[in-house]
N, C-alpha and C positions, 0 to 999 in steps of 0.2 A: 542770874549770871552777871548782874551789873558790876562793872569795874574790872571784869576779866577780859584780857586780850585774846584774840583768836590765835590758836596754835598755827604756825606757818611751816614748821619742820616736823616730820615724823621721826621720832627717835626709836632706837631699838626697843626700849621699854614700852613706848606707845604701841608699836606694832605687836609686841607680845601680848599686851593686855587686851588689845582689840581682837587678836586671834583667840584668846581665852574666852572673851565674851561671845564671839561669833560661833565658836565650836560648841560652847555650852548653852547658848541661847540667852543668858542673862547673868549678871553678876552684881552683887551688892557692893556698896562702898567698903564695908568691912572686909569682904573677900578680896577685893582688889588691893586694899591697903595691906592685908596680911601677905599677899602673894608678891606684890610689886614694890612695896615700900615698907618692908618689915622692920626697918630700923629708923623710920621717920615718923613724925606726927601725922595723925589722920588728916589734919588740915593741909599738909603738904600734898597728900594724895588728892584731896578734894580740889585743890587749886589747879593741879595739872589736868584733872578730869574735866573741870569746868572749861579750861582752854580747848580741850579736844571737842567738847560739846559745842563751844562757840564756833569751832571750825566746821561743825556739821557732821563729824565722823561718828559720834556716839550720841545717845540721848539719855538723859536722867529723868526718872519718874518715881513717885512713891509707890511701893507695893506692900502688901500685907501677906505674910506667909508664916506658917508655923506658930501662930498665936503670939508673935513677938511685937505686934503693932506695926506701924508703918516704918519701912526702911527705904533708903535711897538705893535704887537699882539702876543699872546701866544696860542698854541694849545697843547693838550695832545698827547703823543706818546703811542704806545702799551706797551713799557717798563714802562711808568708811570702808565698806566691803570692796569698793573699787580700787582701794590702795593695794590690794592683793592680786596675785595672778588669778585669772578667770577660773582656772581649774580648781583653785582652792576656795575662792569667794563663793562659787555656786553651792558649796556645801555648808555655808554659814547660815545661821538663823538671822533673820532681819526683823527687827521690831520685837515688841513684848509678846511672850508666849501666852497661850490661853490660860485661864484661871486653873484649869485641871492639870496643866503641865508645869505651872510655875513652881510649886513646892518641890516637885521631883527634880526639876532642873537646878534649883538652888542647892538642894541636898547633893546632887551630883557634882556641883562645883566644889562644895566642901570636901567631898570624897576625893576629888582630883587633887586639891591642895594637900590633903593629908597623905595621899599616895605618893605625890612628888617628893615630899619630905622623907617618907619612908624609903624611897628608892635611892635618894642621895646617900643615906646611911649605908646602903648596900653596895654603893659604887655603881649604881645604875641610873638611868634617866628615862623619862617618858618621851618616846619618839613621836607618838601620835595619839590623839584622843578622838575616838569615833562616837558620834552622838547616836541616840536611838533613831533619829530620822535617817541617818545614813545606813544603819543596820537594817531598818525596815525596807529601805529602798533596795538594798542588796537582796533581801529576802524575796521581795516581789519580782525582781529581775530573774532570780533563780526559779521562782514559781512559774513565771511566764515562759521561760525556756523549757521547763518540764512539760507544761501544757502543750507547747508547740511540738515537742518531740513525741509525747506519749498520749496526747489528748487529755480531755478534762476528767476522765475516769480516775479517781484517786487510787494509786497503787503503791502500797508500802514497799514493794520490792524495789521500786525505782526512787521513791520519794521518802527518804528517811531523814526528815527534817522536823523541827518543832513547828507548832502553829505560830502564827504571828504574835499571839499573846505570851508565848514562852521564850521569845528571844530576849537577849540581854538588853538592859536599859542603856548601857554604855560599854565601850571596849577600849582598853588601853594597850597600845603596842609599846613594849619596853625593850631597851637595848642595854647590854652590859659593856664593860670596857673592852671586851674582845670582839665586839660587833655581833654577838649572838642576840637574836630577837625572840621575844615570847609575847604571847597575848594573854591578857587578863580580862575575862568577861565579868561585868559588874551588874548586880541587881540592886536597884534602889527599893528598899522595903516599903510596902504599902500597908494598909490596915488589914493584914491577913491574920486569921485566927483558926484554930482547930484544924479540921480537915482541909480547909482552903489553904492554910499555911503549909500543911504537909504536902499537898498536891503541888504547890508552887515550888517547894524545895526539891521535890523529886524531878520536876520538869527542868529546873535550873541545873541540878546535878547531872542530868543527862545531856542537856544541850548547852550549858553555860561553861564549857571548858573541858568536858570529859571527866573521867573518874580516876585518872592517874595523878599521883602526887605532884608530878611536874607540870600539870595543867591546872594551876590554881585559879580559883574564881573568888570574887568578893561579894559579900552580902552587906550592904550598907544600911545601917539603922540608927535610931536615936537612943539616948540613954534610957528612956522610959520603956523601950521595947527590947533592949539588949539582952536581958535575962531570959525573956520568953523565946526570942529568936535563937539565942545561943543554945538553950535547952533543946529546941526543936532540931537544930542542926546536929547536935550531939546524938540525939535519939535516932537520927537517920544515918549516923556514922559516915558522914561525908566530910572527911578530914581535909579534902582539897579545897573546900569552901571556907575562906577566911572571913571572920566577922569584923567589920569595921564600924566603929561608933563615932558619929559626928554630931555636932550641934549641942544644944543644951537640953 
């Protein structure tokens, strides 16, 4: 970061990109450039990000994900999170996610960028992005409340919820021009095959947004798996699950 001055003022774009990083856990230079500087050179984005890093609000580090070699990725610091209201900051990811989480979170950020562009075309906008960490926390709070009320004997009559492994990987709250809100549950594709893929699709169809056409869900995958996953979704006849293809 030699030669870069420390950022002294937080602009609206600075705040939005730090929120994007904090909610998603991590973001690459390419993702931040596409989302926040779509009409500028990559170096323009890198210069400002370096100033934010110099201020101690974000941190840059090389990561390797998806077989693409090293990329520059940015994470939020505690100092950066402190720029937000406490109620919001406590939901952010701080620091680099684990190796097992990294690929999924980067793919989730690509999905968010693509979803935001899709919503603009429909006259809608993303109101809130909920991470898997938040969804899991809500799940465990509900489970704790159930256990407190009914005891630890598992009873389907009272607990008609997914297992923790079946909950969505992310959740988008969308609002239209008339103020109507809807939720899209998002599954980030893993290396599922055969019966395992079938089981995952059925669980997501049941718990990832319901079976009505108005309760759409999204299954996010990469081009090399798009045909396989698309065929599996069609075979299960779950038309409310949209297939989104991201990355290379």
